[in-house]
N, C-alpha and C positions, 0 to 999 in steps of 0.2 A: 476508419482505417488507423492503424497504429503508426505513431511517429517512428521514422527509421532509426533514430537514435535510441529510443526506448526499446525497440525491437532488437537492436544490436546489443544493448546492455542485457536484455533477457536471454539472448542466445549465449552471450559470454558467461553469464551466471550458470546457465544450464550445463555448460561445458566444464564447470569446476566441481560438480558434485556427482556422486555415483548414480547409476540408473535407479529409478524409483523415488528419488528425492525430487520433490516439486519445487520449482523456483518460478519467479515472475518478476516483471518490472512494469511499472505504469508511471505515467506522468502525474505530478502532483495536481490534485483537483480540490480547490477550495470548497466546492459544493458538497463534498463528502462530510464536512464537519457536522452537517445536519443529521447524518446517519449514525453518529457516535452514540453508544449506549450511555445512560446517565453517569455511571461510574467512570467511564472513559472521559467523558466531557469534564467531570470534576477533576480528573487527573491533570488536565491541560488548561484548566480555567484561567490560570494566571499567565499562560504563555502568550506570546505575540501571535497575531493571526496567521502568519506564515508557518509557524511551528505547529499550530493546531491543524492546519491543512496538511502538513507533512505527516503528522500523527494519524489523522483520519484516513489519509490515503494508504498508509501502511496497514492500518487495521482492516480496511476494505480488502486489500490484497491478501492479507492473511485469511480472512473469511472466505474469499474466493478459492484460495489454494487448499483450504481444509474442508470446504463444504459446510462451513458454519454459517448459520443465519442469525 
């Protein structure tokens, strides 16, 4: 089940863009750091753990929205 706050943010974002533009919102998930591609992990290797989690969550959301694996 989606967090109501995350759902509200996703709904708000969807209301800001034209039809056909994909948007999304998800909660930050530290477990997604393990899914980063090697070059992505290298890009955030010096970052603090919370920033790596933010980055990894954003990359996962991007992949989900674009259908990229």
